N, C-alpha and C positions, 0 to 999 in steps of 0.2 A: 283442404281441397275445396275448390269452387263448386257451387251447385250447378248441376247440368240443366241446360235450357233447351227445350224442344220447340219445334215449330208449332204454330197454333192450328194450322190446318194443312191438309195435304191430299193430293189424289193418290190413289193406288191403282196402278195400271197392271193388269194381269193378262194371262192367256189360258188355254185349256189345261196346261200342265200345272198352273199355280192358283187356280180359282178356289182350291181348298184352303188357301191362306186368307181369304176375304174376312172370315169371321175373327181370325186372330189379329189381323191388321186393324179392322174397324173397332174391335173391342180392346184396343191397346191400353196399357196401364199408365200412359203418359199424358192423358187428357188432350190428345190430338184429334181433331175432327177430320174423318177420313171420308172421301168420296171415291167409290170404287167404280172403275170403268174398264171394260174389255179393250184390248189393245187396238182393234179395228175401229171401235167406237171412239176411242180417244183421238185417233188420227183423223177420222171423218169430222169430228167436231172441234178440232184444235182452232180453227179460225174463229168460231163463236165464243170459245171459252178461254182463248189464249191469254187475254188480258187479266183474267182473274186468277191465273195459275201462278203460284209463288214456289211451290215445292211438290215434287212428285216421287213417290216410292214406286219402283218398277220391278216386276218379276216376269221376265219374258224370255223367249228363246233367243239364241245368239244372232240368228239371221235378221231378227227385227231390231236389234240394238243400234246398228248404224243409223237406221231411219229415225229412231227415237232420239239419238244423240243430236241429230241434225235439228229436230224440232226443239229440243231443250236449248240448243245454241241460238236458234232464231228467236224463240220466245223469251229467253233469258230467265229461266226458272231453274232452281237448284234441284238436284236429284239425289235419291238414296237407292241402293240396289239390294234387293233380296234375291240372292242367287238361287237357282233351282238346284236340286240334288245332283244333277248331271253336270252342273257348272263348278266342278271342284277347284279349278284354277282360279276362278273369280272369287270363291270363298276364301282361298288362301291369300290372294293378293289384296283384296279390298278390306275384308273383315277379319279373317283368321279364325272364325267360329263356325261350327257346324249346327249350332243351336239357333233356331229361327227367332226366339225371343231376344236373344243377345244381338243378333244381326238387326232386328227391327229397332232395337234401342238406338243403335248407331245411325241407322238410315233416317230416323226421325229427329236427330239432333239439329238444333239450329246453330250449327258451327261448320257450315260448308266452306270449302276453300276452292279457289280457282285452279284448274288444271288445263294443260294444253290438249289440243286435238290435232290430228293430222288430216289434211284434206288431199285427196288424190283425184285429179281431173274433176274438181268441184264436188266430189263426194266425200263425206267424213268417214274415217275408218278408226278402229281402236285395236284391231287385232294384227298379228304378225302376217306379213305377206311374202311370197316367194316368186321370184322370176327365174325360170329355168327348172332344172331337175336336180334335187338333192335327196336321195333316198335316206329315210329315217330322220331327216331334219325338217321341221316345219309342223304341219298338222299332225303327223304321225306321233309326235311327242306326247300327245294328249290321250292316246289310247290306253286301254286297261292293260294289265300285265299279260293276260292270255292273248288278246288280239295283238298286243305289241310283239309277242314272240312270233306270231304268224307274219306280222309286218316285216320282221327281220329276215325270216326266210324268203319272203317275196323280194325284199331289197337286195339280198345277196344275188338273186337271179338278175336283178336290174343293174347291178354294179357295171357289168360289161357293156351296158348301153349309155353310160354316162359320156357325154361329149362336151367340149368347150365351145362357147359361142362368144361373139364379140359384144361387149357392152360399151356404151358411150354415156358418160355421166357428166352433167353440168351442175355445178354447185351454185349456192346463192351468190357467191362472190365472182361468178363467171369462170371458175377453174374448170377446165375440160379434162376429164380422166378417160382415157380409152384403154381398155384392158380386155383380157379373155378370162372366162370362168365357166363353171358348170351352172352357177346360180348366184343371184343376189337375194339376200334375205333382208326385208325391211322389218326391222325389229319393232315390236310393240314397245313403245318408249317408256318402259318401266324396268327398274333394276331387278325385279323379281323373276324375269324370264330366265329360262335355263341358259341360253346362249349369252345373255348379258352377264350372268353371274360367272360363267366359266371363263369368259374372255376378259372379265374385269372392266366392262365398258362404262361403268359409272353413269347409268342412265337415270333419267328422272321425268316424270310427267309434268315437271314444272321448270325445266331448263331451257325451254324455247328452241330445241334442236331435234333433228331426226337422225337416227343412226342406221346406216345400211352396212351389212356384213357381206363381203365378196368372197365367195368360196371357189377356189381355183386349184383343184388337185391335178397334178400331172401324172398320176398313176392310181391304180386301184389300191395298192398297198398304202399309198399316201392318204387316200380317202379313208381307209380303214383305220389308220393311226389317228386321223382327225376325229372319227367317231368314238374311238377309244378315249380320247382326251375329253370328249364331251360327256360321255355317259359313265365313264369309270373312274375319272379323276375326282376326288372328293374335295378339292380345294381349287381356288382360282389359279389359272395358269400364269406363270411370271412373264411369259412372252407369247406372242401370237404364233401358232404353227405356220410352217412355210406356206401352206396352201390357203391362208386366210388373210384378208386385209379389211379394213373398215374405214368409213368416212362419216363424219359428223357435220351437219350443216343445217341451216334454217329451212332450205328447200333444195329439191333435187329434180332434174329432168332426166329420165332414164330411157334410153333406146337399147334395143337388143336385136341381134342379127337373125335370131331364130324364134324366140319366144314371142308370142302375140299378146299375152295377157299377164297381169299380176293376180296370183291366186292367193286369197286370204284364208286364214284358219277357219272363219265362220262359214266358208263355203261360197262366198261371193268372189267375183273377179272383175277387173277393170282392164280395158284394152291398153296396149302400148302404142306409141310412147306415152309415158305417164309423168305428170307433174305432181311431185310430192311437196306439200307446203305446210309449214307449222302455223297453227292459229294459237297464239299465246293466250292463256287464260280464258279459254273459250267456254269452259264448262265449270259450273259450281257443283261440287260433290261432297256429300257427307260420308266420311270414311273414317277408319280407325286411326288411332294415334300411331300405330306401327306403320300403316300405310303412308302416312305423311312424313314419318321419319325416314322411310325408304325413298321418298320422293321430295327431297328438300328443294326449295326454290332457289335457283341460281340464275344469274344474268350472264349468259355466255355470248360473247361477240366474236370469238375467234373459231374458224373452221378447223377441224382435225382431220388430216388425211394420212393414214398409215397403210400404204400399199407397196412397200419396198420389195416384198417377196412376189408380187404379182407380175404377170407379163406386161411389157410396155406396149405402145401403140403398134410398132413393127411386128412384135410377136403375136398380137391379137389377130392380125390378118393371117398370120401363118398357121395358127392353131385353130382357127374358126372352123366349126363343124367337124372336128376330128374326135373320134372316140379315144378316150384315154387308154394307155397301155397298162399291162399288169405292172411293169416296172416303169418308173417315171422317165420323161425325156426332157432335154433342155436345149437351149439355143446358143448360137455364138455370142449373142448379146449378153445373156445371163452369165456366162463363163468366159467373157472376153479376156480377162486378165490371165486366167489359166492357160488358155490357148496360146496367148502371146509368150508366156513362159516356156511352154512345151516347144514352140517353134524355135525359140532361142536355144533351148537345151539340144535341139537336133543339129545345131551348127558346131563344127570343130573350132576349138580354141587352143591357145597355148596352155591355158590352165588345165584343160582336159588331157592334153598330151603329156604334160608334165606329171600330173597325178597318176595317169595310167602307168607310166613307167615306174614311178616311185612306189606305188602300191604293189606292183608285180614283183619288184626287186625285194620289197619287204616281205611279201608273202613267201618268195623263194627262200629267203634266209630262214624264215620260220619253218619251212618244209625241211630244209637241210638240218636245222638244229632240232627238229622234231618237237617244236614249241607251238602249242596251240595258242598261247598268249600273244606271240609275235604275229601269228597269222591273223588273229582277230584285230590287232592293231592295223594290219594292212587293209582289212575290210572297212575300217572306219574312214579311210581316204579314197576308197575305190570309186571312180566316177562313172562306171558303166550303167548305173541305174538310169541316168538321164536320157540317153538316146533310146533305151529299150522302152521306157514308158511312152516316149514321144512316138516311137514306132507303132505301139499298140493303139494310141489315139489316132494316128494317121490311117491305120488299117480299118478302124471302126468307122471313121467319118469319110474315108475314100479321098484323103488329101495326098495327091501324088508327090507334091514338093516335100511335105513332111515325111512321107515314107522314104523318099530317096535320100534326103539329108540324114535321116536317122540310120539307114542301112549303111551308108557310107561311113558315118562316124563309128558305128559298131565294128565295121570291117577294119578300119584303121586301128581301133583300140585293141582288137584281137591280134592283129599282126604285131603291134608294139609289145603286147604282153608276151607272146610267144617268142619274139626275137630277143627281148630283154632277159627272160628267164633261160633261154637256151644258150646265150652268150655267157651268162653267169655260170651255168652248169659246166660248159666247156672249159672255162678258165679255172675252175676249182680243181684241186689235185685229187679228189677222191669221188667215188661214184656209189656211195651207199644209198640203198633204197630204204628210207625211214618208214615208220608206221603211219605218219601223217600222209606220206605219198601213197602208201599202199591203200588207204582208205578211199583214195580218189582214182584208183586205177580200175576197179571193178564196180562200176555204177549198177544200181538196181532201181526197181520201182519206188523204193523209199525215197531216193534222191529226186525222182520225178515229183513225188508229193511235196518235198521241200521246195522245189521250183515253183509249183502251183501256188503254194502258200506265200512264197516270196513275191510272186506277181500280184496276188491280191493285196498284200501289205503295201507294195510299192504304189499301186494305182490308187488305193484308198487314202494313203497318206499324202499323196501328191494332190488329191482333190480337195483337201481341207487344210487351210493355213494353220489352224491351231494344233495340228499333229505335227510333231517333229519330223523333218525330212531325214534325219539320221536313221530313223527306224527303217526306211526303205533302203537307204544306202547299205546298212548292215545286212538286211535280208538278201539283197541282190548279190553282195559280195560273197556272202556264204555260199551261194550257188554257182558263181562264175569265176572269180579271181583265183582261188586256189587251184581248181582243175586246169585253168589256163596256164598257171605257173608250172604245174606238173607236166603239162603237154610240152611246154618249152624245155623243161628239164630232160624229158624223154628224148627230144631231138639232140640236146647237148650230149647226152649219154649215147646217142646213136642207137636207142632202143625203141624200135618201132611199136612194140606191144604196149609199152608205157604211154607213148604219144597217143595211140588209137584209143586205149581205154579211157584216159583222162579227157581226151577231146570229145569222145562220145558222151561222157558226162556233161561237159560244158554245153555241147550242142543241144542235148535233150533239155537241159535246164533252160537254155535260152528260149527254146520253142515253147516249153511249158510256161515260162514266165510271160511270154508274149500273149499267149491264149488266155491265161488267167487274167492278165491286166485288161485285155479287151473285154472279157466277160464282166469284170468289175466296173469298168467305165460304162458298159451298157446298163448294168443294174443301177448305177448312180445317176443315170439319166443324160449322159453327154451326147447320145444320138438315139433316135427312136428306132432306127434300123441299122444293120451292118451294111454300109454302102460299098465296101471293097470285099465282096463276097468271094471272088476268085482268089484273092490273096489269102483270105482266111482259110478257104478250103485247102489251099496249097500248104499252109502251115499245119493244118490238121493232119494231112496226109504225111508230112514229115514227122509229125509226133507219133503217128501210128506206126511209121516205119522204123523209128528208133526205139519204140517201146518193146519190139520183139526181143532184141538182145538184152534189154533191161529185164524183161520177164525171165529170160533164160538165166541171167545172172542172179536174179532174186530166187528163182527155183533152186539154183545150186546153193545159195546161202541157207535156204530152208533145209536142204539135204545135209549140209554140214552141221547145222544145229541139231537136227534129230539124230544124226549119226553120233555126234559127241555125247548127247544126253543118253542114248541107248546104251552105248558101250560103257559109260560111267556107272550106270545102274545095273548092268549085267554082272552076274557072278560066274567067274571061270575057275573051275577046279581041274587041274591037269596032274594026273598021277599022284593024287592026294595032296597036291600043292595048291593053295589058294592064291590066285593071281588077281590083282585089282588094277583096272585101267584108270589112271588118274587124269589123263588128258588125251584127247583124240582130235585129229585134224584131217579133214578129207580135202584133197587137192585134185582139181580137174586139169588134165593136160591133154587137150583134144579129147579123144575117145577113151583115154586112159584115165583110170581113177587110182590115185595114190592115197594110202592111209598111213599117216604118221601117228604113232601112239607112244605114250609113256606108261610103263607098267611098274607096279610096286610089288615086291615079293620079300619073303623072310629068309628064303634059302636060295641056293644056286639053282640055275636052270640049265638043263642039258639041251643038246640040239634036238633030241626027241621031243622034250617038253615044249620047245619053241614051235616045232613043226605041228604038234597037236593043238597048241594055242592058235596058230594060223588057221588050221582047219575049222576049229570052233568059231573063229570070227568070220571066216568066209562063208560058213553056213548061214549067217545072219543077213547075207546080201545076195542079190540076184546076179550081179555083175562081178566079174573077176577083179580082185583088188591087188595091187602091189603094195605090200605092207612093210614098213620100216618100224623098228621098235627101239626104245631107249629104256634100259632096265635100271630101276632104282631100288636099292635094298632097304627094307624097313628093319631098323635095329630094335 
C-alpha cells in the first residue's frame, strides 16, 4: 500500500456553525500548515490572496457553497469539504464517515481529481433543481423522518393541484423537444442521488453531461405509483415508469409555459428561460475512493433522449395548464392505432356475418344437445365483442360515426343470430327444453354481474396488445351468444315466454357490458370526460329499467333456495310416522306458487296422512301453496 501524501499548506474556511472545528483542523496530525478564515473574510480578501491559495478545506452552510465553488473555479485551487452535522447527504456522498478526523484526513490529501460543474445562466450550481411542482420529489427528500411524514400529509393535499405545463428543451446538438409535464428535475449529476439510483441513470460528476428528468403524470393515481416506485422499491427499476422521461446532454436551454424560476435544493433560484451548461473538469476535489468509484471518468459524446412515454408537441399545447385527473387521460395521438382498430371493428364485413351465423348455429346445437362443451366452442368464434367495444369507445368520446356504425353492426348481428337459431329450431322434429336453455330463460342480477365483468375484461384486453383478444371474445360470448340462440329457439317453438326471458337476459347483458366498458376505458385514460353524456344517461336508464325484473327473478331464486333448505332440514312426524323431504322446488306461475316435493317414508301413507303433511307444510308459509308430492319408500 502506497504512503499517503498530504498537502503542505491549506486554508480552512469556516462559518458560525463550524468555528468549533478550527482547533481540530489547525492542530491536525498530518503536518499541514493551516490558515483559518471566516467565510466572509475569505470572500472579501480573495483578490489579494488568490494567487497564494493552492488548497482549501471548507465547512460552510449550503447556501454559500455555490459562491465558494465559483471562487475555486476562477482561482483554480483544490478543495476538501468538512460537512456540517446537518449536511448528512454530503457526508454520505463525498466521504462516507461521520467522524471529523477521518473526513479531515481525506480533505487534506494531495490527491485531488477534477470533476465537472454545472453552470446555469452564468451561475455555478451543485445541487438538484426543480422546474414546476412535484410533491415529495426534490428538496423534501432531505427532510428528517418526522418532518417527512408531515410533508407527506401536506403533499396529499397538494396532489389535486398538480397541473401540466408546456416545456421546450433545446439540447447541445440543437435537438428541440417540446412536451408537457408537471415538472423537470435537473439532477445533481452524481449517481448517489435517490432519483439517479432508482431510475438507473448511470450519472457521474466526470462524464461531461447533464441529466434532466421530465415528470409527466396523467393522473393522481399514476403519480402515486411513481412515488411508490421511488420510495418503496428497494432496487433499480428495469424500465422507466410511463410518467417519466429523461434527456442527457452537455447543455440545455429550458423554457416553461408557467414556471418562472428553477428552484434548487439549497434554497437558491434562477429565472427562466435557463441555459444549463456543463463545465468539464472545472473543480479539483479531495474525496474518498468510494466517491471516485461512483463517479468514474467517461468521455460521452452522444446525447441520450428517452421520452417515448411523454406527450408530443401537439399534446403539449392541449394539456398545458390542465389539472391532472384522478384517473389518467390520453389523446388520439397516443392511442391512434387502437382507435383505428376500433373504427374498423365497427364496420360490417363478410367475416363478421359468417362467424355470427356459424357461432349461433353451433351454440344452438349445444343447447339442443344440453352440452356445455359445444356451447363454449361457439363462444370461441363469436364476433359480437368487436362492435360492442367500439360502441363503448364511441359513447365515451362522443364519436357519432363510431356509435352509428357499431349500433348497426350489433343490430344486424342480433337479427342474424335470432333468425338462424329460430329456423334451426323450426326445422328440428322435437321441442324439448333442455337444462342449458332453462338457465337462460330466467335471468337474475347474477347475470348482470357477469355482464359487467365481461365488459371490463373486453375493454381492458382490447386496450393492451400483450393481452390475448380471445379473453374478451369468450367473456362477451358467455353473456350474449347463448341467450340470443335461446331467443331464436323460443321463436322457432312459437313460445313467447322463452323468447322474452332469454332476450331480456341478452339485452341486460348488452347494456351492462357497454356501461362497464365505458367506465373501464375512462379509467384507462382514453378520454378525460364522457363526451356523449346523453347517450350514456339513456343507457343507464335502460339498465335501471331492466334491472327491476332481474331483481324480481333474483328474489324468487333466493326464495327457492331458502324454501328447499328449510324443508330439507325440517322434521315432519305425522300420526307417529317420520316423513323426510329429500327434495323441494318452488315454482312461480304469476301470483300462484307451486311446491313440488319428494318425500321419503318407511311405511305407507294414507290420504289422512298426506292431508296432515300438507297442513304442516302450509303453516311454514304465509301464502297459499299448491303442493304436489312424489313418494319414495325407504327400504
